[in-house]
N, C-alpha and C positions, 0 to 999 in steps of 0.2 A: 339853486332854484327849488322852491318847495314843490312837492309832487302835485299839489292841488292846482298849480298854475300850468302844469304840463298840458292838460286838455285845452286850455285857452290858447296856449302857444301853438299847439298842434292845429287847432282850428284856424288860427290866423295864417299860419304857414300854408295850410291846405287851400285856403281861399286865395291866397296870393298865387300859388302854383296854378290853380284852376283858372283864375283870371288870365294869367299869362298864356296858358294853353289855348283857351277860348279865343283870345286875341290873335294868336298865331293862326288858328284855323280860319277865323273870319278874314284875316289878311289874305290868305290863300283863296278864299271864296270870293273876295271882292273882285278878283280878276275875271270872274265869271258873271259879274253883274250885267244885266241886259242894257243898262244905260249909265251914263256918267253920274247922274243925280243919286242913284242908288249906291253906286260905288263910293261916292263921297260920304254918304251917310254911314256906310260900313266903316270907312276909314276913320271917321270921327269916333265911332264906337270903339274901334281898336285903340285909338289914342287914349281915350278915357279909361279903358280897361287896363292898358299898360301903366297908366298913371296910378290907378287904384292898386295894381299889383306892387308897384314900387313903394307906395305909401304903406301898404300892409307889411311889406318886408321891413320898412323903417320902424314900424310899431313893434314888430316881432323882435327886432334887434334891441330896441329900447327896453322892452320888458325882460328879455333874456339877459341883457347886460345890467339890469338892476337900476336903470335910469328912470323907469316908471314902475310904480308899485300898484299891484292889483289888490283892491280892497273889496271884500264881500259886504253886501248890504245887511245880511242877517246878523243879528246881535251875537249869536252863538259862534260865528265865524270871525268876528273882529279880533284884532290883536292890538298891541300897544302902538304899532305903527299905523294903524287905520282907526282914526278917531270916529266917534259916533256922529 
């Protein structure tokens, strides 16, 4: 994996990790909700954040595994593998 992709992979993995941690914290806080309606809203948020976290992990794995190629838009960064 080229070094220039490391920052992108690191950002994706960090976002996935942060989503997962925030979802876990919200799940704990949902128990303290003053009413069922608010608890359900929090649980929906948790479900979405967990789904986002899994999706980000899949994207990370695809890039790290070479199944997805990152191409820069600037002409000076293009390679033979990234057409204009």
